[in-house]
C-alpha positions as CSV (number, residue, x, y, z in Angstrom):
1,M,-29.1,-21.7,6.1
2,T,-27.3,-19.8,8.8
3,D,-27.8,-16.1,8.7
4,P,-24.6,-14.2,7.6
5,L,-24.9,-11.6,10.4
6,E,-25.2,-14.4,13.0
7,T,-22.0,-16.0,11.5
8,L,-20.3,-12.6,11.7
9,R,-21.1,-12.2,15.4
10,R,-20.5,-15.8,16.4
11,V,-17.3,-16.5,14.5
12,F,-15.6,-13.2,14.1
13,G,-17.0,-11.2,17.0
14,Y,-18.4,-8.2,15.2
15,A,-21.9,-6.8,15.7
16,S,-22.6,-5.5,12.2
17,F,-21.3,-5.4,8.7
18,R,-19.6,-2.4,7.2
19,G,-20.4,-0.7,3.9
20,A,-21.5,-3.1,1.2
21,Q,-20.2,-6.2,3.0
22,A,-23.8,-7.5,3.7
23,E,-24.9,-6.9,0.1
24,I,-21.8,-8.6,-1.4
25,I,-22.1,-11.6,0.9
26,E,-25.9,-12.0,0.1
27,H,-25.0,-11.9,-3.6
28,M,-22.3,-14.5,-3.3
29,V,-24.3,-16.8,-1.1
30,G,-27.0,-16.7,-3.8
31,G,-24.5,-17.8,-6.4
32,G,-23.7,-14.6,-8.2
33,D,-20.3,-13.4,-9.5
34,A,-18.8,-10.2,-8.1
35,L,-15.9,-7.8,-8.6
36,V,-15.1,-6.0,-5.3
37,L,-13.0,-2.9,-5.0
38,M,-12.5,-2.1,-1.4
39,P,-9.6,-0.4,0.4
40,T,-7.0,-2.3,2.4
41,G,-8.4,-2.8,5.9
42,G,-12.0,-2.4,4.6
43,G,-13.0,-6.0,5.2
44,K,-12.6,-7.7,1.8
45,S,-11.8,-11.1,3.3
46,L,-15.2,-11.4,5.0
47,C,-16.8,-11.0,1.6
48,Y,-15.7,-14.5,0.6
49,Q,-15.0,-16.1,3.9
50,I,-18.6,-16.0,5.2
51,P,-20.1,-17.1,1.9
52,A,-17.6,-20.0,1.8
53,M,-18.8,-21.0,5.3
54,L,-22.5,-20.7,4.3
55,R,-22.5,-22.3,0.8
56,P,-22.2,-26.1,0.4
57,G,-18.6,-27.3,-0.2
58,V,-15.3,-25.4,0.0
59,G,-14.3,-21.9,-0.9
60,V,-11.1,-21.9,-3.0
61,V,-9.1,-18.8,-2.4
62,V,-6.5,-17.9,-5.0
63,S,-3.7,-15.9,-3.3
64,P,-0.5,-14.8,-5.0
65,L,1.8,-14.9,-2.0
66,I,2.7,-18.2,-0.5
67,A,4.4,-16.7,2.5
68,L,1.3,-15.1,3.8
69,M,-1.2,-17.9,3.4
70,Q,-0.1,-19.4,6.7
71,D,-1.0,-16.3,8.7
72,Q,-4.3,-15.9,6.9
73,V,-5.2,-19.5,7.7
74,D,-3.9,-19.2,11.3
75,A,-6.3,-16.3,11.9
76,L,-9.2,-18.3,10.6
77,L,-8.2,-21.3,12.8
78,Q,-8.1,-19.0,15.8
79,A,-11.8,-18.0,15.0
80,G,-12.8,-21.7,14.7
81,V,-13.1,-21.8,10.9
82,R,-12.1,-25.0,9.1
83,A,-9.3,-23.6,6.9
84,A,-6.1,-24.8,5.3
85,F,-3.6,-24.0,2.6
86,I,-1.7,-25.9,-0.1
87,N,1.5,-24.6,-1.4
88,S,5.1,-25.5,-2.3
89,S,6.3,-25.0,1.3
90,Q,4.6,-28.2,2.4
91,D,6.0,-31.7,2.0
92,F,4.1,-34.3,0.0
93,A,2.5,-36.0,3.0
94,T,1.1,-32.6,4.4
95,A,-0.3,-31.6,1.0
96,S,-1.8,-35.0,0.5
97,E,-3.5,-34.8,3.9
98,I,-5.1,-31.4,3.0
99,E,-6.3,-33.0,-0.3
100,R,-7.9,-35.8,1.7
101,R,-9.7,-33.3,3.9
102,L,-11.0,-31.5,0.8
103,R,-12.3,-34.8,-0.6
104,D,-13.9,-35.7,2.7
105,D,-15.7,-32.3,3.0
106,E,-13.7,-31.3,6.1
107,L,-12.8,-27.8,5.0
108,D,-14.7,-24.5,4.5
109,L,-11.8,-22.6,2.9
110,V,-8.6,-23.6,1.2
111,Y,-5.9,-21.1,0.1
112,V,-3.9,-21.9,-3.0
113,A,-1.4,-20.1,-5.3
114,P,-2.5,-19.7,-8.9
115,E,0.3,-21.8,-10.3
116,R,-0.7,-24.7,-7.9
117,L,-4.4,-24.3,-8.7
118,L,-3.8,-24.8,-12.4
119,T,-1.8,-28.0,-12.1
120,E,-3.5,-31.2,-13.5
121,R,-3.4,-32.8,-10.0
122,F,-5.3,-29.9,-8.4
123,L,-7.7,-29.5,-11.3
124,A,-8.5,-33.2,-11.0
125,L,-9.3,-32.7,-7.3
126,M,-11.6,-29.8,-8.1
127,D,-13.3,-31.8,-10.9
128,Y,-14.1,-34.4,-8.2
129,L,-15.4,-31.8,-5.8
130,A,-17.5,-30.2,-8.6
131,S,-19.0,-33.6,-9.6
132,H,-20.2,-34.0,-5.9
133,G,-21.5,-30.4,-5.6
134,R,-18.8,-29.5,-3.2
135,L,-17.1,-26.5,-4.9
136,G,-18.6,-23.6,-3.0
137,L,-16.9,-20.6,-4.7
138,F,-13.7,-19.2,-6.1
139,A,-12.2,-16.1,-4.6
140,I,-9.5,-14.4,-6.6
141,D,-7.6,-12.1,-4.2
142,E,-5.3,-9.3,-5.4
143,A,-7.2,-9.4,-8.8
144,H,-5.3,-6.4,-10.1
145,C,-2.4,-8.9,-10.7
146,V,-4.2,-9.8,-13.9
147,S,-3.5,-6.3,-15.4
148,Q,-0.6,-6.1,-17.8
149,W,-0.6,-2.3,-17.2
150,G,-0.5,-2.7,-13.5
151,H,2.3,-2.6,-10.9
152,D,1.9,-6.2,-9.7
153,F,1.3,-8.1,-13.0
154,R,1.4,-11.9,-12.6
155,P,1.2,-13.8,-15.9
156,E,-0.4,-16.9,-14.2
157,Y,-3.4,-14.8,-13.2
158,I,-4.5,-14.5,-16.8
159,Q,-5.0,-18.3,-16.9
160,L,-7.6,-18.0,-14.1
161,S,-10.2,-17.4,-16.8
162,A,-10.1,-21.2,-17.2
163,L,-12.1,-21.5,-13.9
164,H,-15.2,-20.0,-15.5
165,Q,-14.9,-22.2,-18.6
166,R,-14.4,-25.4,-16.5
167,Y,-16.8,-24.7,-13.6
168,P,-19.4,-22.3,-15.0
169,Q,-21.8,-23.0,-12.2
170,V,-19.4,-22.0,-9.4
171,P,-19.7,-18.4,-8.3
172,R,-16.5,-16.2,-8.5
173,I,-15.5,-13.1,-6.6
174,A,-12.5,-11.1,-7.6
175,L,-11.1,-8.6,-5.1
176,T,-8.6,-5.8,-5.1
177,A,-7.8,-2.6,-3.1
178,T,-6.3,-0.9,-6.1
179,A,-7.8,-0.5,-9.6
180,D,-8.4,2.5,-11.7
181,Q,-11.0,2.4,-14.5
182,L,-8.5,0.8,-17.0
183,T,-7.5,-1.9,-14.6
184,Q,-11.2,-2.6,-13.6
185,R,-12.0,-3.2,-17.3
186,E,-9.1,-5.4,-17.8
187,I,-10.0,-7.6,-14.7
188,I,-13.5,-8.0,-16.0
189,S,-12.3,-8.9,-19.5
190,R,-9.5,-11.2,-18.6
191,L,-11.4,-13.1,-15.9
192,G,-14.6,-13.4,-17.9
193,L,-16.6,-11.4,-15.3
194,D,-18.8,-9.6,-17.8
195,A,-22.0,-10.6,-15.9
196,A,-20.5,-9.9,-12.5
197,R,-21.9,-7.2,-10.2
198,V,-19.3,-4.6,-9.5
199,F,-19.1,-3.3,-5.9
200,V,-16.9,-0.2,-5.5
201,A,-16.5,0.9,-1.9
202,S,-15.0,4.3,-1.0
203,F,-11.2,4.3,-1.6
204,D,-10.8,6.8,1.3
205,R,-8.6,5.8,4.2
206,P,-9.4,8.7,6.5
207,N,-7.1,7.4,9.3
208,I,-4.0,7.8,7.0
209,R,-2.3,11.2,6.9
210,Y,-0.5,12.0,3.6
211,T,2.7,14.0,3.7
212,V,5.2,14.8,0.9
213,V,8.4,16.7,1.7
214,E,10.9,18.1,-0.8
215,R,14.0,16.1,-0.6
216,D,16.9,17.8,1.1
217,N,18.9,15.5,3.3
218,P,16.8,12.3,3.0
219,R,18.4,10.3,5.8
220,R,18.0,13.2,8.2
221,Q,14.5,13.8,7.1
222,L,13.6,10.1,7.5
223,L,15.2,10.1,11.0
224,D,13.2,13.2,12.0
225,F,10.1,11.6,10.8
226,L,10.7,8.3,12.6
227,A,11.4,10.2,15.9
228,G,7.6,10.4,16.2
229,Y,7.2,6.6,15.8
230,R,9.7,5.1,18.2
231,G,8.7,1.5,19.0
232,A,6.1,1.4,16.2
233,A,6.0,-1.0,13.2
234,G,6.5,0.6,9.8
235,I,7.7,0.1,6.2
236,V,10.3,2.2,4.4
237,Y,10.3,1.8,0.6
238,C,13.4,2.3,-1.6
239,L,13.8,1.9,-5.3
240,S,17.0,-0.1,-5.4
241,R,18.3,-3.2,-3.5
242,K,21.5,-1.4,-2.7
243,K,19.6,1.5,-1.1
244,V,17.5,-0.9,0.9
245,D,20.6,-2.5,2.4
246,E,22.3,0.7,3.1
247,T,19.2,2.4,4.7
248,A,18.5,-0.7,6.9
249,D,22.1,-0.7,8.1
250,W,22.1,3.0,8.8
251,L,18.8,2.8,10.7
252,E,20.3,0.1,12.9
253,Q,23.2,2.4,13.6
254,Q,20.7,5.0,14.8
255,G,19.2,2.5,17.3
256,I,16.1,1.6,15.2
257,T,15.4,-2.1,14.7
258,A,15.3,-2.3,10.9
259,L,15.4,-5.3,8.5
260,P,16.0,-5.4,4.7
261,Y,13.8,-7.1,2.2
262,H,14.3,-7.4,-1.6
263,A,14.5,-10.0,-4.3
264,G,18.3,-10.1,-4.1
265,L,18.3,-11.7,-0.6
266,E,18.3,-15.4,-0.1
267,A,14.8,-16.8,0.1
268,A,15.4,-18.0,3.7
269,T,16.6,-14.5,4.7
270,R,13.6,-12.8,3.2
271,Q,11.3,-15.3,4.9
272,R,13.0,-14.8,8.2
273,N,12.8,-11.0,8.0
274,Q,9.2,-11.1,6.9
275,Q,8.2,-13.4,9.8
276,R,10.0,-11.1,12.3
277,F,8.1,-8.1,10.9
278,L,4.8,-9.9,11.1
279,R,5.3,-11.5,14.5
280,E,7.4,-9.0,16.5
281,D,6.4,-5.5,17.7
282,G,8.3,-2.3,16.6
283,I,10.1,-3.7,13.5
284,V,10.8,-1.3,10.6
285,M,11.0,-3.1,7.3
286,V,13.2,-1.4,4.6
287,A,12.2,-2.8,1.3
288,T,11.7,-2.6,-2.4
289,I,8.2,-3.2,-3.8
290,A,9.0,-6.9,-3.7
291,F,7.6,-6.7,-0.1
292,G,4.1,-5.9,0.8
293,M,1.3,-7.3,-1.2
294,G,-1.1,-9.1,1.0
295,I,0.5,-8.0,4.3
296,D,-2.2,-8.4,6.9
297,K,-0.3,-6.9,9.9
298,P,-2.9,-4.4,11.3
299,D,-0.7,-2.2,13.4
300,V,1.7,-0.8,10.8
301,R,1.8,2.9,11.9
302,F,3.6,4.4,8.9
303,V,4.7,3.8,5.4
304,A,7.6,6.0,4.2
305,H,8.9,6.3,0.6
306,L,12.4,7.4,0.0
307,D,11.9,7.2,-3.7
308,L,8.9,8.0,-6.0
309,P,6.7,4.9,-6.6
310,K,5.7,4.0,-10.2
311,S,2.1,5.3,-10.1
312,L,-0.7,6.5,-7.9
313,E,-2.1,3.0,-7.9
314,A,1.2,1.6,-6.6
315,Y,1.4,4.5,-4.1
316,Y,-2.1,3.8,-2.9
317,Q,-1.5,0.1,-2.6
318,E,1.8,0.5,-0.7
319,T,0.6,3.2,1.7
320,G,-2.6,1.1,2.3
321,R,-0.5,-1.2,4.4
322,A,-0.5,1.4,7.1
323,G,-3.3,1.6,9.6
324,R,-5.3,-1.5,8.7
325,D,-6.7,-1.5,12.3
326,G,-8.4,1.9,11.6
327,E,-6.1,3.7,14.0
328,P,-4.1,6.8,13.0
329,A,-1.2,6.2,10.6
330,E,0.9,8.2,8.2
331,A,2.1,7.9,4.6
332,W,5.3,10.0,4.3
333,M,7.4,10.5,1.2
334,T,10.5,12.5,0.2
335,Y,10.4,13.6,-3.4
336,G,12.9,15.4,-5.6
337,L,13.7,16.5,-9.2
338,N,15.8,13.4,-9.8
339,D,12.7,11.2,-9.2
340,V,10.9,12.8,-12.2
341,V,13.9,12.4,-14.5
342,I,14.7,8.8,-13.5
343,H,11.1,7.6,-13.9
344,R,10.6,9.3,-17.3
345,M,13.9,7.8,-18.5
346,R,12.9,4.4,-17.2
347,I,9.7,4.5,-19.3
348,D,11.4,5.8,-22.4
349,E,14.2,3.2,-22.2
350,S,12.0,0.2,-21.5
351,V,11.4,-2.4,-24.2
352,A,7.6,-2.1,-23.8
353,G,5.4,-1.3,-26.7
354,E,4.4,2.3,-27.5
355,E,0.9,1.8,-26.1
356,Q,2.2,0.5,-22.8
357,K,4.7,3.4,-22.6
358,R,1.8,5.9,-23.3
359,I,-0.2,4.4,-20.4
360,E,2.8,4.4,-18.1
361,R,3.6,8.0,-18.9
362,S,-0.1,8.9,-18.2
363,K,0.1,7.2,-14.8
364,L,3.4,8.9,-14.0
365,D,1.9,12.3,-14.9
366,A,-1.0,11.7,-12.5
367,L,1.4,10.8,-9.7
368,L,3.6,13.9,-10.4
369,A,0.5,16.1,-10.4
370,W,-0.4,14.6,-7.0
371,C,3.0,15.3,-5.6
372,E,3.0,18.9,-6.8
373,T,-0.6,19.8,-6.0
374,A,-1.4,22.7,-3.7
375,D,-4.9,21.3,-3.1
376,C,-6.0,18.5,-0.8
377,R,-3.9,15.4,-1.5
378,R,-6.7,13.0,-0.4
379,A,-9.3,14.6,-2.6
380,L,-7.0,14.4,-5.6
381,L,-6.1,10.8,-4.8
382,L,-9.7,9.8,-4.6
383,R,-10.5,11.7,-7.8
384,Y,-8.0,9.5,-9.6
385,F,-10.2,6.5,-8.6
386,S,-13.3,8.4,-9.8
387,E,-14.5,9.4,-6.3
388,E,-15.3,13.0,-5.4
389,A,-14.4,14.3,-1.9
390,G,-13.9,17.6,-0.2
391,A,-10.8,18.8,1.7
392,C,-9.8,16.3,4.3
393,G,-8.0,18.4,6.9
394,N,-5.6,15.5,7.4
395,C,-2.9,15.9,4.8
396,D,0.1,18.3,4.6
397,T,-1.5,20.6,2.1
398,C,-4.6,20.9,4.2
399,L,-2.7,21.3,7.5
400,S,-0.1,23.7,6.1
401,P,-1.4,25.1,2.8
402,P,1.6,25.9,0.5
403,E,2.2,29.4,-0.7
404,M,1.7,30.0,-4.4
405,W,3.4,32.5,-6.7
406,D,3.3,33.7,-10.3
407,G,6.1,31.6,-11.7
408,T,5.7,32.7,-15.3
409,V,8.9,34.7,-15.5
410,A,10.9,32.0,-13.6
411,A,9.5,29.4,-16.0
412,Q,10.5,31.5,-19.0
413,K,14.0,31.9,-17.6
414,A,14.3,28.2,-17.0
415,M,13.1,27.2,-20.5
416,S,15.2,29.9,-22.1
417,A,18.3,28.5,-20.3
418,A,17.4,25.0,-21.7
419,L,17.0,26.4,-25.2
420,R,20.2,28.6,-25.2
421,T,22.3,25.7,-24.0
422,G,21.1,23.5,-26.9
423,Q,18.6,21.4,-24.8
424,R,21.6,19.1,-24.0
425,F,21.9,19.5,-20.2
426,G,20.1,18.5,-17.0
427,A,18.7,20.7,-14.3
428,G,21.9,21.0,-12.2
429,H,23.8,22.6,-15.0
430,L,20.9,24.9,-16.0
431,I,20.6,26.1,-12.4
432,D,24.3,26.9,-12.3
433,V,23.8,29.0,-15.4
434,L,20.7,30.8,-14.1
435,R,22.4,31.5,-10.8
436,G,25.5,32.8,-12.4
437,K,27.9,30.2,-11.0
438,A,31.0,30.0,-13.1
439,T,31.7,26.3,-12.6
440,E,34.2,24.4,-14.7
441,K,31.4,22.9,-16.8
442,V,29.8,26.4,-17.4
443,Q,33.2,27.7,-18.5
444,Q,34.0,24.7,-20.7
445,F,30.9,25.3,-22.8
446,D,31.2,29.2,-22.7
447,H,27.8,29.4,-21.0
448,G,28.9,32.3,-18.9
449,D,28.5,34.5,-22.0
450,L,24.8,33.6,-22.4
451,P,22.1,36.2,-21.7
452,T,20.6,33.8,-19.2
453,F,23.8,33.6,-17.2
454,G,22.9,35.0,-13.8
455,A,19.4,35.9,-14.8
456,G,18.0,33.8,-12.0
457,A,20.3,34.9,-9.2
458,D,17.3,36.1,-7.2
459,L,16.3,32.4,-6.4
460,D,18.4,29.9,-4.5
461,E,19.2,26.4,-5.7
462,A,16.2,24.8,-3.8
463,A,13.8,27.2,-5.4
464,W,15.1,26.6,-8.9
465,R,15.0,22.8,-8.4
466,S,11.4,23.3,-7.3
467,V,10.7,25.3,-10.5
468,F,12.3,22.7,-12.8
469,R,10.5,19.8,-11.0
470,Q,7.1,21.5,-11.4
471,L,7.8,22.3,-15.1
472,L,8.6,18.6,-15.6
473,A,5.5,17.6,-13.7
474,A,3.3,20.0,-15.7
475,G,4.7,18.5,-19.0
476,L,6.4,21.8,-20.1
477,L,9.8,20.1,-20.0
478,H,10.8,16.6,-20.9
479,A,13.8,14.5,-19.8
480,D,15.3,12.9,-22.9
481,A,16.5,9.4,-22.1
482,Q,18.7,9.3,-25.2
483,A,20.6,12.4,-24.0
484,F,21.2,11.2,-20.4
485,G,18.3,13.2,-19.0
486,A,18.8,16.4,-20.9
487,L,15.8,18.7,-20.4
488,R,14.0,19.6,-23.6
489,L,10.9,21.9,-24.2
490,T,7.6,20.3,-25.2
491,E,4.9,21.9,-27.4
492,A,3.0,22.8,-24.2
493,A,5.9,25.1,-23.3
494,R,5.4,27.5,-26.2
495,P,2.4,29.6,-24.8
496,V,4.3,30.2,-21.5
497,L,7.6,30.9,-23.2
498,K,5.9,33.5,-25.5
499,G,3.9,35.1,-22.6
500,E,0.6,33.9,-24.0
501,S,-0.3,32.1,-20.8
502,R,0.8,32.3,-17.2
503,I,1.8,29.6,-14.7
504,S,1.3,29.4,-11.0
505,L,3.9,27.5,-8.9
506,R,4.3,26.3,-5.3
507,K,6.9,28.0,-3.2
508,A,9.7,25.7,-2.2
509,A,9.2,24.7,1.5
510,P,11.7,26.2,3.9
511,R,14.5,23.8,5.0
512,V,14.3,22.7,8.6
513,R,17.5,21.0,9.9
514,G,18.1,18.9,13.0
515,K,14.5,18.5,14.1
516,S,11.1,17.3,12.8
517,K,8.9,20.0,11.3
518,W,6.2,18.8,13.7
519,G,7.0,20.4,17.1
520,K,6.5,18.4,20.3
521,E,3.2,20.2,20.9
522,S,2.0,20.0,17.3
523,A,2.8,16.3,16.5
524,P,-0.1,14.9,14.5
525,A,-2.5,12.5,16.1
526,A,-1.1,9.7,13.9
527,R,2.2,9.9,15.9
528,R,0.7,9.6,19.3
529,S,0.2,6.2,20.9
530,V,-3.5,5.4,20.7
531,A,-3.2,4.2,24.2
532,D,-1.9,7.6,25.3
533,V,-5.0,9.2,23.8
534,T,-7.8,6.7,25.0
535,L,-6.5,4.9,28.1
536,G,-6.2,6.1,31.6
537,A,-3.3,5.0,33.9
538,D,-5.1,1.9,35.2
539,D,-6.4,0.9,31.8
540,E,-2.8,1.4,30.4
541,L,-1.5,-1.1,32.9
542,R,-4.2,-3.7,32.0
543,F,-3.5,-3.1,28.3
544,A,0.2,-3.7,28.8
545,A,-0.5,-6.9,30.7
546,L,-2.8,-8.1,27.9
547,R,-0.2,-7.4,25.3
548,A,2.4,-9.3,27.3
549,W,0.0,-12.3,27.7
550,R,-0.7,-12.1,23.9
551,A,3.0,-12.0,23.0
552,D,3.8,-15.1,25.2
553,L,0.9,-16.9,23.6
554,A,1.9,-16.0,20.1
555,R,5.5,-17.2,20.7
556,E,4.1,-20.5,22.1
557,Q,1.8,-21.0,19.1
558,G,4.2,-19.7,16.5
559,V,1.7,-17.2,15.1
560,P,1.7,-13.4,14.8
561,A,0.3,-11.7,17.9
562,Y,-2.5,-9.9,16.0
563,V,-3.8,-13.3,14.8
564,I,-4.8,-14.0,18.4
565,L,-6.3,-10.6,19.2
566,H,-5.9,-7.1,17.6
567,D,-4.8,-4.2,19.8
568,R,-8.2,-2.7,19.4
569,S,-9.7,-5.7,21.1
570,L,-7.2,-5.5,23.9
571,R,-8.0,-1.8,24.5
572,E,-11.7,-2.6,24.7
573,L,-10.9,-5.4,27.2
574,A,-8.8,-3.0,29.3
575,T,-11.5,-0.3,29.5
576,R,-14.6,-2.6,29.7
577,R,-13.1,-5.1,32.1
578,P,-15.6,-8.0,31.5
579,A,-16.1,-10.1,34.6
580,I,-17.4,-13.3,33.1
581,V,-16.6,-15.2,29.9
582,A,-20.0,-14.5,28.3
583,E,-19.3,-10.7,28.5
584,L,-16.3,-11.2,26.3
585,L,-18.6,-11.8,23.3
586,D,-19.5,-8.1,23.5
587,V,-15.9,-7.1,22.7
588,P,-15.3,-6.5,19.0
589,G,-13.0,-9.2,17.5
590,I,-13.9,-11.9,20.0
591,G,-16.1,-14.6,18.7
592,Q,-17.3,-17.8,20.4
593,A,-14.1,-19.9,19.6
594,K,-11.8,-17.2,21.1
595,A,-14.0,-16.7,24.1
596,D,-14.0,-20.5,24.8
597,R,-10.3,-20.8,24.2
598,Y,-9.0,-17.7,26.0
599,G,-11.8,-16.5,28.2
600,E,-10.7,-17.7,31.6
601,A,-7.1,-16.4,31.1
602,L,-8.5,-13.0,30.0
603,I,-10.8,-12.8,33.0
604,R,-7.9,-13.6,35.4
605,I,-5.7,-10.8,33.9
606,L,-8.6,-8.3,34.1
607,A,-9.6,-9.2,37.6
């Protein structure tokens, strides 16, 4: 049998495995089952691709997104791997030809959607392969889709337990980048992986900078942020379809190439926009969470959230689409009081059972605590996934530690205002009362006569919104969905209200208008072009020539540019300047097939 490391070098062009890859591959080649938790960009795919190439027969990869199978298969074909996909985008003749190649042992890997896998026609084909000893393994990608409590639940994934019952001798590997302890247990239970080895890699993505800003003027804040990423690819997430459309249109008006993506668009439009994002440079995709799972584009430099995601798992999954190439990237989010109220109301008003609501509230509480933390964001995020880490030095709270203050008296005033107004009003009205603003609504309810009227005039509106947001996040206040988001005190509020315990709060960040908070000289490394940092003038010219050559080739072949070669490989080529084809094999990401196919052209460009 061929050595896995030799396969890695010859086919994929890498000199060594990372982390637990070698151990996972050895386990799979030997016929064992595995559950692999590895961050996006950590090399999960190799954990099943190499065993599929080394074991007899074909590796069947279950993937939830039809639209992305083509790019995954294109990347393998570029590396000389015998791979194909079967999905509903193909006509009958094309699908039949793939089935023939499977029967004739002409494929190492086939990608298939779960709903196609479980059809009688495909099961019959797998029965045939199994009877001839030609089912090499099953790889279940994005395995968190099996979790009913998760953010990407797919009902058809639960039926994949049938694979173990029908083909007990075929090893299975389930992979995900996002699963807390609850989701891990559910994956094992629902897929029958009780005897599987569990491999948990570090969830840390050290190249991603985490930044959360208090929402002020979100469009201006987004534009200030994007000023550091001109010409870079990125994703902007919004909660609603309407907001996606409006934000994409507005960014276009600001001279930024932006495309919308949500489930309300026609399928052809969604597909066209996704293909442009994957295959062109510098596109900003504005999207709901309908976009993203399985995105393989390595050079996404930022992920921005204009609305709060559903959970830390969802946040980690969505931000993990940035910086898959290992280069500096940034996860940026605006966050405000309304986010807290809306999400709590969404949970309370849902038709889910009480147990699911309890779990969703717990997940939301963890996310809110992360947003409001004064400690290292990365350390808290990793702790959520049961991984301990020290301060990272590459998140906003590490780079600009927030000031803390004794907020006990302010919290008492806020909660007293809620009580004295009958716990029937939202934060906006309570802030007017506290600041002594005699609005029409304040006068209508005679709240100007309350002892709390004007009791908080020492704090401005932004500071009070920060106080209420932190009290909600700490569970001292609750937004009542039945009363249109009215703020009510919880049992946890009593000790603070009575002065029996104290509470420390973050100071509201000062508002900065008209420019990014990162000055020109202090812009984070994530915002500088990697080429600016690592390439000299001559190298930069070679790098530009290589990118132009790659872009022409990608258009000619109808594939994303990164499928041919990653930017990292191009930078290595620009600096090393190999003079003969054999020397290309020393460049990371260039295996034998790519050296044979593109070697002479690359040598000419570098000469």
